[in-house]
Structure formats: C-alpha cells, structure tokens
C-alpha positions as CSV (number, residue, x, y, z in Angstrom):
1,M,-0.2,0.1,0.0
2,T,1.1,3.6,-1.0
3,Q,2.0,5.9,1.7
4,A,0.6,10.0,1.6
5,M,3.0,12.1,1.6
6,M,2.1,15.6,3.4
7,V,2.9,18.4,2.2
8,K,2.7,22.0,3.6
9,A,4.0,25.5,2.1
10,E,4.5,28.4,4.2
11,G,5.9,31.0,2.7
12,N,9.2,30.0,1.6
13,V,9.0,26.9,3.1
14,L,8.5,23.5,1.6
15,T,7.8,20.4,3.9
16,L,7.5,16.6,2.6
17,E,6.7,13.6,4.8
18,R,6.5,10.3,4.0
19,V,6.3,6.6,5.7
20,F,8.6,3.7,3.9
21,N,8.4,0.4,4.7
22,A,12.6,-0.3,5.0
23,P,14.8,0.6,8.0
24,P,16.4,4.6,8.0
25,S,20.0,3.1,6.9
26,L,18.4,1.9,3.4
27,V,16.4,4.8,3.2
28,F,19.3,6.5,3.7
29,Q,21.3,4.8,1.2
30,A,19.1,4.9,-1.4
31,F,19.3,8.6,-1.6
32,S,23.1,7.8,-1.2
33,Q,24.4,5.7,-4.0
34,A,24.1,6.3,-7.6
35,E,23.1,2.6,-8.1
36,H,20.0,2.7,-6.1
37,L,18.9,6.7,-7.4
38,K,19.4,5.3,-11.1
39,H,16.5,2.9,-10.2
40,W,13.8,5.6,-8.5
41,W,15.2,9.7,-9.1
42,G,12.2,11.1,-11.2
43,P,9.2,10.6,-12.2
44,R,7.0,7.9,-14.0
45,G,8.0,7.9,-17.6
46,W,11.8,9.6,-16.7
47,A,14.9,8.1,-16.1
48,I,18.1,8.9,-14.7
49,T,20.7,9.1,-17.9
50,H,23.9,10.8,-16.5
51,C,24.4,10.9,-12.6
52,T,27.8,10.6,-10.6
53,V,27.9,11.0,-6.7
54,D,30.5,12.4,-5.0
55,F,28.5,11.4,-1.2
56,R,30.6,13.7,1.6
57,P,30.2,17.5,2.3
58,G,31.7,19.5,-0.3
59,G,31.0,16.7,-2.4
60,S,28.0,16.7,-5.1
61,W,25.9,15.3,-7.1
62,H,25.1,15.8,-10.8
63,Y,22.3,13.8,-13.2
64,C,20.2,14.0,-16.2
65,M,16.7,13.1,-16.1
66,T,15.3,11.7,-19.4
67,C,11.4,11.7,-21.0
68,Q,11.5,8.1,-22.6
69,D,7.7,7.9,-22.1
70,K,5.8,9.1,-25.7
71,E,2.9,9.2,-24.0
72,Q,3.9,12.8,-22.4
73,G,3.7,14.8,-25.5
74,D,6.4,17.7,-25.7
75,F,7.7,16.2,-22.6
76,Y,9.1,13.2,-25.2
77,G,13.2,13.2,-25.0
78,M,13.3,16.1,-22.5
79,E,16.6,16.3,-20.6
80,S,16.8,17.9,-16.9
81,W,19.9,18.6,-15.5
82,G,20.3,19.1,-11.9
83,K,22.7,19.6,-9.6
84,S,23.3,19.1,-5.7
85,L,26.0,20.1,-3.3
86,Y,26.2,18.3,-0.4
87,K,27.3,20.5,2.6
88,E,26.2,18.1,5.8
89,I,25.5,14.6,6.2
90,V,24.9,12.4,9.6
91,E,25.4,8.3,8.3
92,N,21.7,7.2,8.5
93,E,20.2,10.1,10.0
94,K,20.3,13.7,7.8
95,I,21.5,14.7,4.2
96,V,21.5,19.2,4.1
97,Y,22.6,20.3,0.5
98,T,21.5,22.8,-0.9
99,D,20.6,21.7,-5.2
100,Y,20.4,23.4,-8.1
101,F,19.2,23.2,-12.1
102,S,22.2,22.8,-14.0
103,D,23.2,22.1,-17.2
104,K,25.0,19.3,-18.8
105,D,29.1,20.7,-17.5
106,G,27.9,21.4,-14.1
107,N,27.4,25.0,-14.4
108,L,24.1,26.2,-12.5
109,S,21.5,27.7,-14.0
110,E,20.7,31.1,-12.2
111,E,17.3,31.3,-14.2
112,M,15.5,28.7,-12.1
113,P,15.0,28.5,-8.5
114,A,17.7,27.1,-6.0
115,T,17.2,24.9,-3.0
116,D,18.1,24.3,0.3
117,A,16.8,21.0,1.8
118,T,18.0,18.9,4.3
119,L,16.5,15.1,4.3
120,L,15.9,13.9,7.8
121,F,15.7,9.7,8.3
122,E,13.5,9.5,11.6
123,S,13.4,5.6,13.1
124,Y,8.9,5.5,13.0
125,E,7.5,2.1,13.8
126,G,10.1,-0.4,12.3
127,K,9.8,1.5,9.5
128,T,11.5,5.5,8.3
129,K,9.6,8.5,8.4
130,L,11.3,11.3,5.6
131,I,11.1,14.4,5.8
132,N,12.6,16.3,3.2
133,I,12.4,20.8,4.6
134,S,13.2,22.7,1.1
135,I,13.7,26.5,2.2
136,Y,13.9,29.5,-1.5
137,D,15.4,32.4,-1.5
138,T,11.2,33.4,-1.6
139,A,7.6,32.9,-1.5
140,E,7.5,33.6,-5.5
141,S,10.8,31.0,-5.6
142,L,8.8,28.1,-4.6
143,K,5.7,28.5,-6.3
144,T,7.6,29.0,-9.3
145,V,9.1,25.0,-8.5
146,L,5.3,24.4,-7.3
147,D,3.2,25.6,-10.9
148,M,6.2,23.4,-12.3
149,G,4.6,19.8,-11.3
150,M,6.7,19.4,-8.2
151,E,4.6,18.3,-5.6
152,Q,3.1,15.7,-8.5
153,G,6.7,14.9,-9.2
154,V,8.2,14.0,-5.8
155,T,4.9,12.2,-5.2
156,E,6.1,9.7,-8.1
157,T,9.5,9.9,-7.4
158,W,8.8,9.0,-3.7
159,D,6.4,5.9,-5.1
160,R,9.4,4.6,-7.3
161,L,11.1,4.9,-4.0
162,D,8.9,3.0,-2.1
163,E,8.7,0.6,-4.6
164,R,13.2,0.2,-5.3
165,L,13.3,-0.7,-1.2
166,A,10.5,-3.2,-1.7
167,E,12.9,-4.8,-4.3
168,I,16.3,-4.8,-2.8
169,Q,14.8,-6.0,0.9
170,K,12.9,-9.3,-0.8
C-alpha cells in the first residue's frame, strides 16, 4: 500500500513527509548511492541517464533525467539536469544540501530557483519517516517550482523509491 505524502507550503518553506516500509539505513542508502538513485529518481516515464555522486560534505551529485515516455507528448526526449552540493551528512540520519538546476557540464542555472534542503531519516514504528524541508530564497521561487508540477513529481519519485526499497528488501 502506498503511503500518502504530507505536503505543507508556508512562505518560502516546503515540507514533505512520508513513511517508508524500510529501516532508516536503507532509505539513507537509496539517497546516497548512484546505483540506487538510478533506479528511482524522477517522476514516472523519466529515467536517470547520467549520474555521478561524490557523497561527502563538499561533494556533489550531478544527474540528468530524460523523459522516455512517448505518452508525455512534448516532454518526450526532454532532458532535465540537476546538481546538488552536499553541506552536511550524518550517516543514516540527515543529508543537508543545496539543490540546483544545471546544465550537462554542471554549471548552475541562475534562471531557476535553488533550494536549501534537509532530509531527515527518522525511525518510526519499525519504518522510516522521511522529512524533506526545502527553503527557497522567496515565496515566489517556491511558487515557481510548485507551478512546474513539483508536488506531483516528488509524489511519483517517492512512489518509485518505495518500489525500489521493496525490491532491495526481497
């Protein structure tokens, strides 16, 4: 059964929460290792076609999502590049990073909003409560990404994470 994602947007802060049927150590691994991220990151119909992870404070994750679903019309074949710069990592508990849109060379986009994100991995009734707190420069920046469909995208991405966690635990 898919868990519902809690979404709360207040001013320039977006908080997302969801419970996953896996221990915090496994959910943390899914966010920290390229071999896991390649299997679940992105909304349905999109695949990770480039993924490099240097998982340490001061390191980065550079990736490309490519739409591979012809049913998504004009999005088919589109690439979306992103880059995250890790600030703080507490094994199995927390990842703090700044997330950017980028180009294929890793140059950060100045046109699109960046976010300072904190992921918390909390033990919850034998499962993991994942809490994602994203802080944008302005409320307008948050509205921009929400208007782009980010809530649906994260919901589908976390559904795919849930499926990946189930596969890993078999």
